[in-house]
Phi, psi and omega in degrees: 000174181301320184290332174295324177301322180299324182288333184259007181286134181255130181050058181291156179293339174210164184288158179302316182294318180294324176298310182300316179298317180295315181295314180298317179298320182290337180253005184305320183271357183304309179300320179294316180297319178296316180300313180297315181297315181293322176295318179296320177299319179296317178298317178297320179296317179297317177299315181296317179297318177298317179296319179295325177295315177298318181298318180299317180295313181297317179299314181297318179298314180298314180294322177298316179295322177297315180299323182277350178075026180212141168078354179284118184249159175299330178297320178296319179295320177296323177297317179297314180298320180297318178293322177298315181295320179296319179293324176296316179298317178297319179295318178298319179296320179294318178296316179299319178294321178297319179295317179297320179294317177300314180298322178300311180292319180299318178300318180295317180294317180298319179297316179297318177298316179298317179295321178298318178297320178296319179294316179299322180295332181275356181276144171286163179303322179293316180295321179296316179299317180297316181294317180296321180292323177294321178294321178297318178297316180297318179295319179295318178296318180296318180295319180292323181284338179278347180272000000 
């Protein structure tokens, strides 16, 4: 695993503990940030679904009045358009939030990948071979236990 690599690193640019403390500190708010983002996306989705339900009723009422040739007003059409625009805005906001959430997680993963590459670069060939064989064993054990 990644943490085994830390134990076999030779002459690291910083100590294993300082790296771990720094990494953990930098990701400390990640679960909270993800939770907040996902909850906000759910709230936006619920608002949008409610709005779409109202919109469907208003549209049908407006079309029924048009078909019967009575009572369909420009004000009613404006209400329908306003609800359509509001639902589009909510959907756009949800997409933007999803992209921001993805970027948050992606930055964390990229940082971890970069740090892993730095650690691998600091390993001697013997240490690298030892680490790779342990990772292969760990991967095989994980695969066997998932079947």
